[in-house]
C-alpha positions in Angstrom: 155.0 -60.7 0.0 153.1 -63.6 1.7 150.0 -64.0 -0.2 146.4 -63.9 1.2 143.9 -66.6 1.5 140.8 -65.5 1.5 137.3 -67.3 1.4 133.7 -67.6 2.2 132.0 -69.9 4.2 128.7 -68.5 3.3 126.7 -69.5 0.4 123.8 -67.5 1.0 122.2 -64.4 -0.3 124.7 -64.4 -2.8 125.0 -61.5 -5.7 127.0 -63.2 -8.9 129.2 -60.6 -10.9 130.2 -62.2 -13.9 134.1 -62.4 -14.5 133.9 -60.8 -18.1 132.4 -57.4 -16.1 135.6 -57.7 -13.7 137.5 -58.0 -16.4 137.0 -55.4 -18.6 134.4 -53.2 -17.9 135.0 -52.2 -14.2 138.6 -51.5 -14.2 138.0 -48.2 -16.7 134.9 -47.0 -15.4 133.7 -44.9 -12.1 133.8 -46.3 -9.0 129.5 -44.6 -8.7 128.7 -46.4 -11.8 130.3 -49.5 -10.5 128.3 -49.5 -7.2 124.9 -48.6 -9.6 125.5 -51.9 -11.7 126.1 -54.0 -8.8 122.8 -52.7 -6.7 121.0 -53.5 -9.7 122.1 -57.1 -9.7 121.3 -57.7 -5.8 118.1 -55.7 -6.7 117.6 -59.0 -8.7 118.5 -61.4 -7.1 116.7 -60.3 -4.1 113.7 -60.4 -6.3 112.3 -57.1 -4.9 108.7 -56.2 -6.3 109.2 -53.0 -7.2 111.7 -49.8 -6.1 112.5 -46.8 -7.9 115.2 -44.3 -9.0 114.5 -42.2 -5.8 114.7 -45.0 -3.6 117.7 -47.2 -5.1 119.5 -43.2 -4.6 118.4 -43.4 -1.0 120.4 -46.3 -0.4 123.6 -45.5 -2.3 124.0 -42.0 -0.9 123.6 -40.2 -3.7 121.3 -38.5 -6.1 119.1 -39.9 -8.5 120.8 -37.9 -11.7 124.0 -39.3 -10.4 122.4 -42.6 -10.8 120.8 -42.3 -14.0 124.6 -41.4 -15.3 124.9 -44.3 -14.7 122.7 -46.5 -15.8 123.2 -44.4 -19.5 126.6 -45.1 -19.1 126.3 -48.8 -18.7 124.0 -48.5 -22.0 126.8 -47.0 -23.7 129.0 -50.2 -23.2 126.2 -52.7 -24.1 125.4 -54.3 -20.7 122.5 -53.3 -20.3 119.9 -51.0 -22.2 116.6 -48.8 -21.5 113.6 -49.0 -22.7 111.5 -45.4 -21.6 107.4 -44.9 -22.0 105.7 -42.6 -24.9 106.2 -39.5 -22.7 110.0 -40.4 -22.1 109.7 -42.1 -18.5 111.6 -44.0 -18.0 110.2 -48.2 -17.6 112.3 -50.9 -17.7 116.5 -51.4 -17.3 117.0 -55.3 -19.5 120.3 -56.6 -17.6 122.6 -57.7 -20.6 125.6 -60.2 -20.5 128.4 -58.6 -20.4 130.9 -60.2 -23.5 134.7 -59.7 -23.7 133.7 -57.6 -26.7 132.0 -54.2 -25.6 130.9 -52.9 -28.9 129.0 -57.2 -29.3 125.3 -57.5 -28.0 123.7 -60.5 -28.1 120.0 -60.0 -28.0 119.4 -64.2 -27.1 116.7 -64.0 -24.8 118.1 -66.6 -22.5 121.0 -64.1 -22.1 118.6 -62.0 -20.8 117.5 -60.3 -17.6 114.6 -58.1 -17.6 113.1 -55.6 -15.9 110.0 -54.1 -16.6 107.0 -51.8 -14.7 104.1 -54.3 -17.5 104.0 -56.9 -14.4 104.2 -59.8 -15.7 106.8 -62.4 -15.7 110.3 -61.9 -17.6 111.6 -64.7 -19.7 113.8 -67.3 -18.5 117.3 -66.3 -17.7 120.7 -68.6 -18.7 122.4 -70.0 -15.8 125.7 -67.9 -17.6 124.2 -64.3 -16.1 125.7 -62.2 -13.7 122.1 -62.0 -12.1 120.4 -65.1 -12.5 116.7 -64.5 -11.3 114.5 -64.4 -13.0 111.8 -62.2 -11.0 110.7 -59.2 -12.3 111.5 -55.8 -11.0 109.7 -52.5 -11.9 111.6 -50.0 -12.5 110.1 -46.6 -12.2 111.8 -42.6 -13.4 112.2 -40.5 -15.4 114.7 -39.7 -18.0 115.7 -36.3 -18.4 118.6 -34.6 -20.2 120.0 -31.9 -18.6 117.5 -31.8 -16.2 117.7 -32.6 -12.5 116.0 -35.4 -11.4 113.7 -34.7 -8.4 111.2 -37.5 -7.9 111.0 -40.8 -9.8 108.8 -39.9 -12.3 109.7 -36.4 -12.7 108.8 -35.3 -16.6 111.5 -35.1 -19.2 112.6 -31.7 -20.4 114.7 -31.8 -23.4 115.7 -28.2 -22.7 118.1 -27.0 -19.4 117.3 -27.1 -16.2 117.1 -24.4 -13.6 120.4 -26.7 -12.5 122.6 -27.1 -14.9 125.3 -30.3 -15.1 128.7 -29.6 -14.9 131.1 -30.7 -17.4 132.8 -32.4 -15.2 129.7 -35.0 -14.8 129.7 -34.9 -18.2 133.0 -36.0 -19.1 133.0 -38.9 -16.0 130.1 -40.0 -18.3 132.1 -40.2 -22.1 132.0 -43.4 -23.6 135.2 -44.1 -26.3 132.2 -45.0 -28.5 131.0 -41.9 -28.5 133.7 -39.4 -27.9 134.7 -41.3 -31.1 131.3 -40.5 -32.3 131.2 -37.0 -31.4 134.9 -36.7 -33.9 133.7 -38.1 -36.9 130.3 -35.9 -36.9 131.4 -33.0 -39.9 130.3 -30.5 -37.1 131.7 -30.7 -34.0 135.8 -31.7 -36.3 135.2 -28.0 -37.3 134.4 -26.9 -34.0 137.7 -28.2 -32.9 139.4 -27.0 -35.5 138.5 -23.7 -36.0 139.0 -23.9 -31.2 142.4 -24.6 -32.2 143.2 -21.2 -34.2 141.5 -18.5 -31.4 143.2 -20.5 -28.9 146.9 -20.6 -30.8 147.1 -24.4 -29.6 145.9 -28.4 -29.8 143.5 -29.0 -27.5 143.9 -31.2 -24.7 141.5 -34.1 -24.1 139.7 -32.2 -22.2 139.2 -29.8 -23.3 137.9 -31.5 -26.3 135.8 -33.5 -24.2 134.5 -29.6 -22.8 134.2 -28.3 -26.1 131.0 -31.9 -26.7 129.9 -30.8 -23.5 128.9 -27.7 -24.7 127.5 -29.3 -27.7 125.9 -32.5 -27.3 125.3 -31.4 -23.4 124.0 -27.8 -23.8 122.8 -28.1 -26.9 124.2 -24.6 -28.5 124.7 -24.8 -31.8 127.8 -24.8 -33.8 128.1 -21.3 -34.9 126.9 -20.2 -31.0 130.0 -22.4 -29.6 132.4 -20.4 -32.2 131.4 -17.4 -30.9 131.4 -17.9 -27.9 135.5 -19.0 -28.6 135.9 -15.9 -30.2 134.3 -13.9 -27.4 136.3 -15.0 -24.8 139.1 -14.7 -26.7 138.8 -11.1 -28.1 139.1 -10.6 -24.2 142.3 -12.0 -23.7 140.4 -15.0 -22.0 141.9 -18.2 -23.0 141.1 -20.7 -20.0 138.8 -23.4 -21.1 137.3 -22.6 -17.7 136.4 -18.8 -18.5 135.0 -20.5 -21.3 132.8 -23.0 -20.1 131.0 -20.4 -17.4 130.4 -17.9 -20.0 129.3 -21.1 -22.0 126.0 -22.3 -19.0 125.8 -18.5 -17.8 124.6 -18.0 -21.4 122.6 -21.6 -21.2 121.5 -20.3 -17.6 119.7 -16.9 -19.5 118.2 -18.5 -22.5 120.7 -18.0 -24.8 120.5 -20.2 -28.2 121.3 -17.9 -31.6 123.8 -15.9 -32.2 122.6 -12.9 -31.9 121.2 -13.9 -28.4 124.3 -14.0 -27.2 126.1 -10.0 -28.8 123.2 -8.5 -27.0 123.9 -10.7 -23.8 127.6 -9.9 -24.4 126.9 -6.1 -24.8 124.8 -6.2 -21.5 127.8 -8.1 -19.9 129.7 -5.2 -20.5 127.6 -2.2 -19.5 126.7 -4.0 -16.1 129.8 -5.2 -15.5 131.8 -2.6 -16.0 129.6 0.0 -15.2 129.6 -2.0 -10.9 133.7 -2.1 -11.2 133.7 1.4 -11.8 131.7 1.9 -9.2 134.4 0.0 -7.4 137.0 2.0 -9.0 138.4 0.2 -11.1 139.1 0.3 -14.8 141.2 -0.5 -17.2 140.5 -4.6 -17.0 137.6 -7.1 -17.6 135.7 -8.6 -14.6 137.7 -11.4 -12.6 135.4 -15.2 -12.0 135.2 -14.4 -8.7 133.5 -10.3 -8.8 131.7 -12.2 -11.5 130.0 -13.7 -9.3 129.3 -11.7 -7.0 127.7 -8.8 -9.5 125.3 -12.0 -10.8 124.4 -12.5 -7.1 123.5 -8.9 -6.6 121.7 -8.8 -10.3 120.1 -12.2 -10.1 119.7 -13.7 -7.0 119.4 -10.1 -5.2 117.3 -8.6 -7.9 118.6 -5.4 -7.4 119.1 -2.3 -10.0 122.6 -0.8 -10.9 121.5 2.3 -9.0 121.2 0.4 -5.6 124.6 -1.2 -6.5 126.8 1.7 -7.5 125.8 3.3 -4.2 126.6 -0.2 -2.3 130.3 0.4 -4.1 130.5 3.9 -3.3 130.0 3.0 0.2 132.0 0.7 -0.2 134.9 2.4 -1.0 134.3 5.2 1.2 134.0 2.8 4.8 137.2 1.6 3.2 139.4 3.4 1.1 139.7 0.3 -1.2 137.3 -1.8 -3.8 135.9 -5.1 -1.6 133.5 -7.2 -3.1 132.9 -9.2 0.2 132.1 -5.5 2.2 129.6 -4.7 -0.7 128.3 -7.9 -0.1 127.6 -7.4 3.2 125.7 -4.0 2.0 123.4 -5.5 -0.3 122.9 -8.6 2.1 121.5 -6.5 4.7 119.4 -4.5 2.3 117.7 -7.8 1.0 117.2 -9.0 4.5 115.2 -5.4 5.0 112.6 -5.7 1.9 115.2 -2.8 -0.1 114.2 -2.1 -3.3 114.7 1.4 -4.3 117.8 4.8 -3.5 114.5 5.8 -1.5 114.5 2.9 0.6 118.0 3.5 1.4 117.3 6.6 2.8 114.3 5.9 5.0 116.7 3.2 6.4 119.6 5.4 6.3 117.4 8.0 8.5 116.3 4.9 10.7 118.9 4.5 11.8 120.5 7.7 12.4 117.3 8.5 14.8 118.3 4.9 16.7 121.7 6.6 17.3 120.5 9.9 18.3 118.5 8.3 20.9 121.5 6.4 21.9 123.2 9.0 22.7 120.7 10.8 24.6 120.3 8.2 26.8 123.8 8.1 27.5 124.5 11.4 28.1 121.6 11.0 30.9 123.0 8.6 32.8 126.5 9.9 34.1 124.7 12.8 35.3 122.4 10.4 37.4 125.8 8.1 38.0 127.7 11.4 39.0 125.9 12.3 42.1 125.5 8.1 43.3 128.4 8.0 43.0 129.8 11.3 44.7 132.2 10.2 47.8 131.1 12.9 50.4 127.8 12.1 49.7 128.8 7.6 50.1 130.7 8.4 52.9 129.3 6.4 55.8 128.6 8.8 59.1 129.3 8.0 61.5 127.2 9.6 65.1 128.8 10.4 68.6 127.5 11.9 72.2 130.3 14.6 73.1 129.3 15.0 76.0 129.8 11.5 77.2 133.2 11.2 76.3 133.7 14.5 78.2 132.4 13.0 81.1 134.7 9.8 80.3 137.8 12.6 80.2 137.3 14.0 83.9 136.2 11.0 85.5 139.7 9.1 83.9 141.4 12.6 85.2 
């Protein structure tokens, strides 16, 4: 294999990236996280007066939440630290020199680049630093957990947002140190053991990390997570994906205790199985696709059970079989026409019948008019003949 020569003919606009970062941190990091770190180095080297998470997100074609997740990851790797204001707004980023040992961090002023909002000059920078610039850069933004960032100074919430993070996002941001810390937590360790007993198998690393997600990111209590696994297994659903779906649904609904979960479970059974019955389905649990449709009808459209049952009945009558897609077309149509009750449906049906009747009457009138105009005799072009003249010509010819 031939070697490729790589050269740099320009020394202008250089961003210095530490070899320690390339050798020890970059290989195991998410590519998006690496992109954010390099952008920070670039931001320091160009010495801008200020920028925000929103501005960075626009430049990197990602979300502010993605950026904050990357910042938290690099903070865990000990190559930067984050500072906040008293109301938990992100106010500063300190880039630290990457050490070969990720757990080692040196707090020397000569080995730091400080991003601050104070507007004062930063401390001298060592020539060994990756960024190599001593100008301060203001970085404003919020530091919420479980909150989708919408602006560079949005408020922090300790609860969950309307847009819940997924386990995939969380797992990508997990560091070995944090995983080790969670495993040493007695509550988490007990949860992993209980989950293995219910699922009757040894948890895979990904399944373990989803348990961490429930505990660490969704802030579910250990008792609630134990009941979550028990609840899903008791219904014959041992898939961790299904368990996560239920966990997210409970979190969206504000379920924080086992008692609330039991109440939500009873409502789940009643509503979902009532709708399945209206579709002519019995003897099984709803599948994920059906749950998604029902959640849309109940929560997004805001329909009560009577309206959904009516749509299901019409679906079976029209198609001869259960079809959630067909029922969704009916219900989405009702939603657009501001239907809220069965009485609204009856009025809509009456208007539809009236229009159909008017069309039928119009069609009956059209053929009568067309038959008269299309009569072949009436439409035949009549010729005018002068028989006296023809008779004279005939006699003359003779």
